[in-house]
C-alpha positions in Angstrom: 40.2 -51.2 42.9 39.0 -53.1 46.5 40.6 -56.4 47.8 39.4 -57.7 50.6 42.9 -60.2 52.5 40.3 -61.9 55.5 39.7 -59.3 58.7 41.2 -56.5 56.6 39.7 -54.1 53.2 42.4 -52.7 51.1 41.7 -50.1 48.2 43.6 -48.3 45.8 42.1 -44.2 44.3 43.7 -41.5 42.3 42.7 -38.3 43.7 44.4 -34.4 42.1 46.5 -32.3 43.6 46.3 -28.6 44.4 49.4 -29.0 41.2 46.4 -30.6 39.0 49.2 -33.5 39.0 47.1 -36.9 39.5 48.5 -38.9 43.3 47.8 -42.4 44.2 46.6 -43.3 47.4 45.8 -46.4 49.4 43.7 -47.7 52.4 44.0 -50.5 54.6 40.4 -51.2 56.6 39.8 -53.6 59.5 36.1 -55.4 57.9 35.3 -56.6 61.7 35.6 -53.4 63.9 34.6 -49.4 63.6 38.7 -48.8 63.9 40.5 -47.7 66.5 42.1 -44.6 65.3 43.3 -43.5 62.2 47.2 -44.1 60.7 49.2 -41.7 57.4 51.8 -43.2 56.5 54.6 -41.3 54.8 56.9 -43.2 52.8 60.9 -42.6 52.3 62.4 -41.8 49.6 62.0 -43.4 46.2 59.8 -45.8 47.6 56.2 -46.4 47.4 53.6 -47.6 49.7 50.7 -50.2 47.8 54.0 -52.5 47.3 56.7 -51.3 49.7 54.6 -50.7 52.8 52.1 -53.3 52.5 53.4 -55.2 55.6 53.0 -52.1 56.9 49.5 -51.3 56.6 48.7 -54.8 57.0 49.5 -55.3 59.9 48.6 -52.3 61.7 45.1 -52.8 60.3 45.2 -56.0 61.6 45.5 -54.6 64.7 42.1 -52.8 64.3 43.1 -49.6 62.8 42.4 -47.6 59.8 45.3 -47.0 57.9 46.0 -44.8 54.7 48.4 -43.8 52.7 49.8 -41.6 49.0 52.9 -41.7 47.0 54.7 -38.4 46.1 54.6 -36.8 43.7 57.8 -38.6 41.6 56.8 -41.7 43.5 55.7 -45.0 43.3 52.6 -44.6 40.7 51.9 -40.7 41.0 52.1 -38.1 38.7 56.0 -36.4 38.1 58.9 -36.9 37.4 60.4 -40.4 38.2 62.2 -39.8 41.7 61.9 -35.6 41.2 61.4 -33.2 44.5 61.6 -30.4 42.6 59.7 -28.3 46.1 59.4 -30.9 49.4 56.7 -28.0 50.1 54.8 -29.4 48.0 55.6 -32.5 48.9 54.4 -31.4 52.7 51.1 -29.6 51.3 50.2 -32.6 49.0 50.1 -35.2 52.3 48.7 -32.6 54.4 45.7 -31.5 52.2 45.4 -35.1 51.5 45.6 -36.4 55.0 42.7 -33.5 56.4 40.7 -35.2 54.0 39.5 -37.9 55.4 40.2 -36.5 59.4 37.7 -34.2 58.2 35.5 -37.0 57.5 32.1 -37.4 58.9 32.8 -40.8 60.5 36.4 -39.8 61.6 36.3 -36.4 63.2 36.0 -38.4 67.2 39.0 -40.8 66.1 42.5 -39.5 67.3 44.7 -39.1 63.6 48.9 -40.5 64.0 51.9 -40.3 62.0 54.3 -43.1 60.5 57.1 -41.5 58.5 59.9 -44.0 57.5 62.8 -42.1 56.8 62.6 -39.7 54.9 58.8 -39.7 55.8 60.0 -39.1 59.4 60.8 -35.8 57.7 57.6 -35.1 56.5 55.9 -36.5 59.8 57.9 -34.2 61.5 56.9 -30.9 59.1 53.2 -31.8 59.4 53.8 -31.4 62.5 54.6 -28.6 62.2 52.3 -26.9 60.0 49.3 -28.0 62.5 51.3 -28.3 66.0 47.4 -29.1 67.8 46.2 -31.2 64.5 48.1 -34.4 64.9 47.5 -36.5 67.7 51.2 -38.6 67.7 53.8 -39.9 65.6 55.8 -42.8 65.2 59.3 -42.3 63.2 60.4 -45.3 62.0 64.9 -44.6 61.7 64.0 -40.8 60.4 65.8 -38.5 58.9 65.8 -35.4 61.0 68.8 -34.3 60.9 72.1 -35.1 58.5 75.4 -36.3 60.7 77.9 -33.9 60.9 80.3 -36.3 58.7 78.0 -37.1 56.4 77.7 -32.8 54.9 79.0 -31.8 52.0 80.8 -29.2 52.3 79.9 -25.3 51.9 81.5 -24.9 49.1 80.0 -27.6 47.2 76.2 -26.5 48.8 77.2 -23.7 46.8 77.9 -25.7 43.4 74.6 -27.2 44.5 72.5 -24.6 44.4 73.8 -22.9 41.5 73.7 -26.4 39.5 70.1 -26.2 41.0 68.7 -23.9 38.7 70.8 -24.8 35.7 69.7 -28.9 35.7 67.9 -29.8 38.3 66.5 -32.8 37.5 69.9 -34.1 36.2 71.1 -37.6 37.9 74.8 -36.9 38.9 74.9 -36.8 42.4 76.9 -40.0 43.2 75.5 -42.2 46.2 75.9 -45.3 47.5 74.0 -48.3 46.4 71.4 -47.4 49.9 69.2 -50.7 49.6 72.4 -52.7 50.2 72.8 -50.3 53.2 69.2 -50.5 53.9 68.0 -53.7 53.9 69.2 -56.7 56.0 67.5 -59.7 53.8 68.9 -60.0 50.6 65.0 -61.9 49.6 63.5 -58.4 50.0 66.2 -56.7 48.4 65.6 -58.5 45.4 62.3 -57.5 45.0 62.6 -53.7 46.1 65.0 -53.6 42.8 62.2 -56.2 41.1 59.3 -53.2 42.1 59.1 -51.2 39.1 57.7 -48.3 41.4 60.7 -48.2 42.9 63.0 -45.2 41.6 66.5 -46.8 41.8 69.1 -44.0 39.6 71.2 -41.4 41.3 69.6 -38.7 43.7 68.8 -36.2 41.3 70.0 -32.5 41.7 66.8 -30.5 43.0 65.8 -33.5 44.7 69.4 -33.7 46.7 69.4 -30.1 47.4 65.5 -30.2 49.0 66.4 -33.2 51.4 70.0 -31.8 52.4 67.8 -28.4 52.9 65.3 -29.7 54.9 68.1 -32.0 57.3 69.0 -28.6 58.2 66.1 -27.2 59.0 64.9 -29.7 61.1 67.9 -30.0 63.4 68.6 -26.5 63.4 64.8 -27.1 65.1 64.0 -29.9 66.9 62.7 -29.0 69.9 59.3 -28.3 68.2 58.3 -31.2 68.1 56.2 -31.3 70.4 53.6 -33.9 69.9 54.0 -37.7 71.4 55.9 -39.7 69.5 58.0 -42.6 69.4 61.4 -43.2 67.8 62.0 -46.8 66.8 65.7 -47.3 64.9 68.1 -50.0 64.1 71.4 -49.7 66.5 73.0 -50.6 62.8 71.2 -48.4 60.7 73.8 -46.9 58.5 71.9 -44.8 56.9 70.5 -42.8 59.3 71.8 -41.9 62.3 71.0 -43.7 65.5 72.3 -41.2 67.6 70.4 -38.7 65.8 67.0 -40.1 67.3 68.1 -40.2 70.5 69.2 -36.3 70.0 65.8 -35.7 68.4 64.2 -37.1 72.0 67.2 -34.9 74.1 65.7 -32.0 72.1 61.9 -32.5 71.6 60.2 -30.5 73.7 57.3 -33.0 73.6 56.6 -34.6 77.5 55.7 -37.9 75.9 58.5 -39.6 74.1 60.0 -42.8 73.8 63.0 -44.1 71.5 63.5 -47.7 70.8 66.8 -49.0 69.6 66.9 -52.0 68.0 71.1 -53.4 68.6 71.8 -55.6 65.6 69.0 -53.9 63.8 69.6 -52.2 60.2 67.4 -49.0 58.8 64.8 -51.2 57.0 63.0 -51.7 60.8 59.4 -52.7 58.4 60.2 -55.1 55.8 64.3 -55.7 55.4 64.7 -57.2 58.6 64.5 -61.1 59.7 60.4 -61.6 60.3 61.1 -62.2 64.4 62.6 -59.3 64.1 59.6 -57.6 62.1 57.2 -58.8 64.5 59.0 -57.5 67.7 58.6 -53.8 66.2 55.7 -53.8 65.2 54.5 -55.4 68.5 56.1 -51.9 70.1 54.1 -49.7 67.8 51.1 -51.4 68.6 51.6 -51.1 71.6 52.8 -48.0 71.9 49.7 -46.7 70.0 47.4 -48.6 71.9 48.4 -47.1 75.2 47.7 -43.5 74.2 44.7 -44.3 72.3 43.1 -46.1 75.5 44.0 -42.9 77.5 40.7 -41.2 75.6 41.0 -38.4 72.8 42.4 -35.6 74.7 42.8 -33.2 71.8 38.8 -33.7 71.0 37.9 -33.4 74.7 39.6 -29.3 74.3 38.8 -28.8 70.9 34.9 -29.3 72.0 35.2 -27.0 75.1 36.8 -24.2 73.8 33.7 -24.6 71.4 31.2 -24.4 74.1 33.6 -21.3 75.3 33.3 -19.9 72.5 29.2 -20.1 72.0 29.4 -18.9 75.7 30.8 -15.6 74.8 28.8 -14.7 72.1 25.9 -15.8 73.9 27.0 -12.9 76.1 
């Protein structure tokens, strides 16, 4: 499916992952210019790309970037049990395989590659970076899920019970939780749009999914220092879903020499779509300024790769 929307082109496609599951993918491309760089969307838990992330894709494409998204297994229009994440590593590998297939196309090989992760997608982006530390040129992390606040962690005995139950009833929807839509989205109209979206999962978290998210959060928390790529974090000061203080901790601990934190007093969790329009415009202005500044500096990664290839060629000819 292709749809021209003014200055951008929107396209959809299904691909097969390594386990034979059909995954929904989409892209927003600028029509009248060569893309400045590539941006790969990692969406949050229980949402999807084509509707929930459409505003993000559209705004970034209008700013001159080629933007690509994929619905995870069990999310959106992709195959799999709704809201079920049997293995977080599979989810990360699916994103890695699809995103790298786009990067390695001839027309894209010389373009910068950025990740954009929202909430749980922030964890996906960090793990994609850890998987191939030199591959990605930077990341935009929107209220990232990179550590579970201490007062939110279940006691050790509860974790042990959860591990046992996951082996017996992994898909059961019995994990108690608050209404995340009410807690995450400030604008009432936007809340109703998400509730009306048939591709957003609205049931209780499944046991195995909750366990996978807990394990990933703990792993990322223990290894924040491994984040070495350039990144910007944008986070609402009144976010009740992911703790802004954790984003501050990531900036303090990450080994990256290029790291930026933007905190917005009074804003909630869903910065890119759930706030009043003037707030959303402010957030995207900061994101696009950050992207433009780094893109204008050129592709240092490509220069390093080309130098390495030249050095290898010289050694081979000796």
